[in-house]
C-alpha positions in Angstrom: 91.6 98.6 71.4 95.0 98.6 69.1 97.8 97.0 71.7 100.5 98.8 69.2 99.6 102.4 69.6 100.9 102.8 73.3 101.8 106.6 74.0 102.9 108.6 77.4 101.0 111.8 77.4 103.0 114.7 79.5 101.0 117.8 80.4 101.3 121.0 82.6 98.7 123.8 83.3 100.0 127.3 84.5 98.1 130.4 85.4 98.9 134.0 86.2 97.1 135.1 89.1 93.9 132.3 90.0 91.6 133.3 88.5 93.8 134.9 85.5 95.2 134.0 82.3 96.5 130.6 81.6 97.7 128.0 79.8 97.9 124.4 78.9 100.1 122.5 77.4 101.3 118.8 76.5 103.6 116.2 74.9 102.6 113.2 73.2 105.3 110.7 73.0 104.1 107.3 71.0 106.0 104.2 72.9 107.5 102.1 69.9 108.5 104.5 67.5 109.4 107.9 69.3 106.8 110.1 67.3 106.2 113.5 69.2 103.3 115.5 69.0 103.4 119.0 70.6 100.2 121.2 71.5 99.2 123.8 73.6 97.0 127.0 74.2 95.3 129.6 76.8 92.3 131.5 78.4 92.7 134.8 79.4 90.5 134.5 82.3 90.5 130.8 83.7 92.2 129.1 87.0 95.3 126.6 87.0 93.0 123.6 87.8 91.1 124.1 84.6 94.1 124.1 82.6 95.8 121.1 84.3 92.3 119.3 83.7 92.8 121.1 79.9 96.5 119.6 79.3 95.3 116.1 79.6 91.8 116.7 77.3 93.0 118.6 74.7 96.5 115.6 74.3 93.5 112.7 74.6 91.8 114.9 71.6 95.2 114.7 70.0 94.6 110.9 69.5 93.2 109.6 66.1 92.9 106.1 67.9 92.4 104.2 70.9 95.3 104.0 72.4 97.3 102.7 75.7 97.9 105.9 77.7 100.4 106.9 80.4 99.4 110.1 81.8 102.3 111.6 83.6 101.1 115.0 85.5 102.7 117.1 88.2 99.2 117.7 89.2 97.8 116.1 91.9 94.4 117.4 91.5 94.3 115.9 88.2 96.1 112.2 89.3 94.1 112.1 92.2 91.2 113.2 91.1 90.9 110.5 88.5 92.2 107.8 90.4 90.7 108.4 94.0 87.5 110.8 93.8 86.2 110.4 90.2 84.2 107.1 91.1 82.9 108.7 94.2 81.5 111.6 92.4 80.2 109.7 89.7 78.1 107.9 92.4 77.4 110.6 94.1 76.1 112.8 91.2 79.1 114.8 91.0 78.8 116.1 94.3 81.5 116.2 97.0 81.8 116.3 100.8 79.2 114.4 103.0 76.0 114.9 104.4 74.6 118.2 104.4 77.8 119.3 103.3 77.5 117.8 99.9 78.4 120.5 97.0 78.9 120.3 93.4 82.2 119.4 91.8 84.2 122.2 90.4 85.1 122.0 86.7 82.4 119.3 86.5 82.0 119.8 82.3 85.7 119.2 82.3 86.0 116.4 84.5 82.9 114.8 82.2 84.6 115.4 79.5 88.0 113.6 80.7 86.5 110.9 81.9 84.4 110.4 78.1 88.1 110.5 76.5 89.4 108.0 78.9 86.7 105.4 78.2 87.7 105.6 74.3 91.5 104.8 75.6 93.1 102.6 78.3 94.4 105.2 80.4 96.9 105.1 83.7 97.9 108.2 85.7 101.6 108.9 87.0 102.2 111.7 89.3 105.8 113.4 88.9 107.1 116.1 91.1 106.9 119.3 89.6 110.1 121.5 89.0 112.0 118.8 89.8 113.7 118.4 86.5 111.8 116.2 84.7 112.9 116.5 81.1 109.1 116.7 79.3 107.1 117.9 82.3 109.8 120.6 82.4 109.2 121.5 78.5 105.5 121.4 79.3 105.9 123.9 81.9 107.7 126.5 79.4 105.2 125.7 76.9 102.5 126.5 79.6 104.1 129.7 80.7 104.0 130.9 76.7 100.7 129.7 76.5 99.8 131.9 79.7 101.8 134.7 78.5 100.1 135.0 74.9 96.8 134.5 76.9 97.7 137.8 78.9 98.1 139.8 75.8 94.9 138.5 74.2 93.0 140.1 76.9 
């Protein structure tokens, strides 16, 4: 791991209807030199959770080398998924629940991709409250909403 590369990855996803057109966005900020990279995209028919996961995945894919990454997200689905749930899912063959009520984890391919990307980097997750004035979270929200609107027009 290259200890010189520390970044903060701010992410957000949005969806108009659930399912419906959706968008994701990220801001990557290099800790030492304040270099910033933005990215966003959308899907004409998706869910909010898929867009939240896609934002983190695409942000991590944008990194050229292994790095120390602090993901800042307003998605409890993503933050709890990666800090509390994922190890159990993996242990249980990507199933959730208990006893006879086990069912497959939703969005398993996105979760698997995220887990694989996290193995390349040293990743931690920080949850922030959405729509609470956090500048980068608010900017990611604006970008994700714009990507949602673009996805709606592409239908």
